[in-house]
Backbone bond lengths (Angstrom), bond angles and torsions (degrees), N, CA, C in turn:
res aa  C-N    CA-C-N  psi(-1)  N-CA   C-N-CA  omega(-1)  CA-C   N-CA-C  phi
1 X - - - 1.421 - - 1.551 104.70 -
2 X 1.265 122.19 141.73 1.428 129.12 174.23 1.518 112.18 -148.63
3 X 1.333 112.02 146.27 1.472 120.50 -179.08 1.513 104.85 -133.43
4 X 1.351 115.93 131.23 1.449 122.04 176.30 1.513 112.34 -126.81
5 X 1.279 117.64 144.88 1.500 121.24 179.77 1.529 105.95 -140.15
6 X 1.303 114.24 132.02 1.461 122.07 174.81 1.523 111.10 -126.58
7 X 1.312 113.77 129.93 1.487 121.47 179.28 1.514 109.37 -133.88
8 X 1.314 116.71 97.99 1.457 121.17 -178.11 1.492 111.31 66.77
9 X 1.346 116.94 -112.99 1.446 122.56 -175.84 1.526 112.76 -93.35
10 X 1.301 120.42 -6.17 1.471 123.48 -174.24 1.545 109.54 -110.94
11 X 1.342 114.55 131.82 1.450 121.03 174.69 1.503 111.39 -122.25
12 X 1.307 120.06 139.15 1.458 123.33 -179.15 1.545 106.15 -131.68
13 X 1.308 116.96 137.48 1.464 123.42 179.50 1.524 111.29 -135.77
14 X 1.326 117.46 136.66 1.463 121.74 171.80 1.518 107.88 -132.10
15 X 1.294 115.69 134.41 1.452 122.27 -178.16 1.530 113.25 -141.09
16 X 1.285 117.45 147.35 1.453 120.99 173.11 1.510 110.92 -148.96
17 X 1.278 115.77 150.73 1.452 121.22 -178.49 1.525 111.28 -151.01
18 X 1.267 119.02 156.53 1.477 121.09 176.30 1.567 108.74 -145.59
19 X 1.288 114.29 143.84 1.447 119.50 174.19 1.585 108.44 -143.70
20 X 1.321 113.87 167.10 1.495 117.96 -177.65 1.532 108.11 -116.49
21 X 1.357 113.21 140.09 1.439 119.11 174.86 1.562 107.78 -106.90
22 X 1.266 117.88 126.32 1.453 121.93 179.60 1.475 110.12 -103.42
23 X 1.369 115.71 139.15 1.458 120.81 178.44 1.493 113.25 -70.49
24 X 1.329 116.56 174.49 1.490 119.72 -178.27 1.512 111.83 -64.46
25 X 1.308 116.62 -33.11 1.474 121.36 -178.46 1.576 110.32 -82.51
26 X 1.292 117.16 -10.03 1.438 121.61 176.37 1.569 112.54 85.36
27 X 1.295 118.52 -2.31 1.437 119.91 -177.82 1.549 114.97 -94.26
28 X 1.366 115.91 -28.24 1.445 120.24 -175.92 1.583 107.78 -86.14
29 X 1.250 114.46 125.33 1.479 121.13 175.87 1.460 111.57 -121.53
30 X 1.305 122.47 123.15 1.451 125.75 174.44 1.484 108.30 -122.75
31 X 1.302 119.82 122.89 1.418 121.27 178.40 1.489 110.73 -95.86
32 X 1.357 118.06 124.25 1.405 123.53 178.19 1.564 108.50 -99.25
33 X 1.322 114.99 129.75 1.480 120.73 -178.79 1.536 107.41 -115.17
34 X 1.313 116.07 136.98 1.459 120.37 177.38 1.598 108.85 -127.13
35 X 1.315 113.75 138.94 1.489 121.16 179.84 1.527 105.38 -131.06
36 X 1.350 116.31 139.51 1.466 119.12 168.89 1.504 111.10 -143.83
37 X 1.380 110.30 151.91 1.452 117.56 175.37 1.503 108.97 -135.28
38 X 1.316 121.82 136.44 1.421 123.09 -175.35 1.532 106.27 -139.43
39 X 1.319 114.67 145.26 1.473 120.72 175.53 1.576 107.14 -141.08
40 X 1.269 115.91 139.91 1.515 120.75 -179.89 1.487 109.72 -141.24
41 X 1.367 114.65 139.95 1.466 122.42 175.81 1.558 106.11 -119.75
42 X 1.313 115.78 132.17 1.512 120.82 -178.55 1.516 106.25 -120.35
43 X 1.358 112.18 130.81 1.487 118.76 179.23 1.528 105.50 -134.15
44 X 1.282 114.85 101.73 1.553 117.61 -176.71 1.539 109.64 66.87
45 X 1.353 113.56 -121.07 1.461 120.64 -177.29 1.510 111.18 -96.04
46 X 1.362 119.51 7.03 1.467 120.69 -176.62 1.572 108.48 -115.82
47 X 1.360 112.09 141.20 1.416 117.02 175.33 1.516 109.86 -132.02
48 X 1.319 113.59 129.98 1.514 120.79 175.22 1.515 105.31 -109.59
49 X 1.332 116.53 128.96 1.456 120.84 178.30 1.482 112.96 -136.20
50 X 1.357 116.22 155.12 1.473 123.85 174.28 1.447 108.42 -133.78
51 X 1.314 117.21 149.33 1.499 120.98 179.40 1.536 109.08 -149.62
52 X 1.315 115.41 148.46 1.467 120.58 171.66 1.518 108.48 -136.47
53 X 1.332 114.59 139.12 1.464 122.63 -177.61 1.565 108.33 -130.24
54 X 1.272 113.31 141.08 1.482 119.35 177.66 1.484 110.14 -137.97
55 X 1.315 119.35 130.98 1.485 123.77 176.18 1.466 111.05 -123.57
56 X 1.331 119.32 128.57 1.484 123.39 175.97 1.498 106.59 -104.01
57 X 1.346 114.22 142.97 1.478 124.97 -174.22 1.536 111.22 54.59
58 X 1.315 115.48 49.63 1.496 123.82 -178.03 1.505 110.89 -57.14
59 X 1.285 116.84 143.59 1.493 125.12 -178.77 1.495 113.94 54.36
60 X 1.402 117.58 25.15 1.402 122.05 176.58 1.548 113.90 74.46
61 X 1.353 116.92 16.66 1.413 121.99 -178.94 1.571 107.90 -104.41
62 X 1.321 117.55 117.86 1.481 120.75 -174.82 1.574 108.87 -62.68
63 X 1.308 113.40 136.12 1.469 119.40 178.09 1.551 116.83 84.31
64 X 1.336 113.86 -5.96 1.475 118.36 -178.42 1.551 108.85 -89.88
65 X 1.344 117.03 125.18 1.474 120.86 179.65 1.480 110.18 -117.93
66 X 1.328 116.37 155.41 1.407 123.46 179.85 1.526 107.99 -140.75
67 X 1.325 114.56 128.22 1.484 118.89 178.51 1.514 110.03 -128.17
68 X 1.290 115.69 142.63 1.484 120.34 177.96 1.546 109.62 -141.33
69 X 1.319 114.91 136.88 1.493 121.76 176.37 1.517 107.14 -124.11
70 X 1.334 114.11 141.85 1.465 118.30 -174.63 1.547 111.46 -141.61
71 X 1.258 118.33 135.58 1.478 125.04 174.25 1.524 106.18 -127.89
72 X 1.346 115.01 128.77 1.450 117.83 178.55 1.528 113.84 -139.13
73 X 1.302 115.31 154.72 1.427 120.94 179.64 1.588 101.84 -132.99
74 X 1.358 114.93 129.52 1.403 119.46 177.49 1.513 112.10 -131.00
75 X 1.376 115.78 147.41 1.415 123.20 178.90 1.491 112.62 -123.44
76 X 1.340 118.89 137.14 1.451 122.32 -179.44 1.547 107.46 -110.93
77 X 1.290 120.22 128.16 1.387 124.20 178.76 1.490 111.66 -118.56
């Protein structure tokens, strides 16, 4: 599921998803959940954006979490 909203120069996005990993014998089920939030501001040819991502049970391993934060600036010529 994802939701995006844009108002003038600002864009905001939130998304989440979940899927299940099954073991070879079919009995082990691990659900991986992913959440992300992103925001961007555009002024002329410059964009400043920030994003955060979080994954629970990463790579199908129970209890393993992964987090990432990102800030970027881009210029278009």
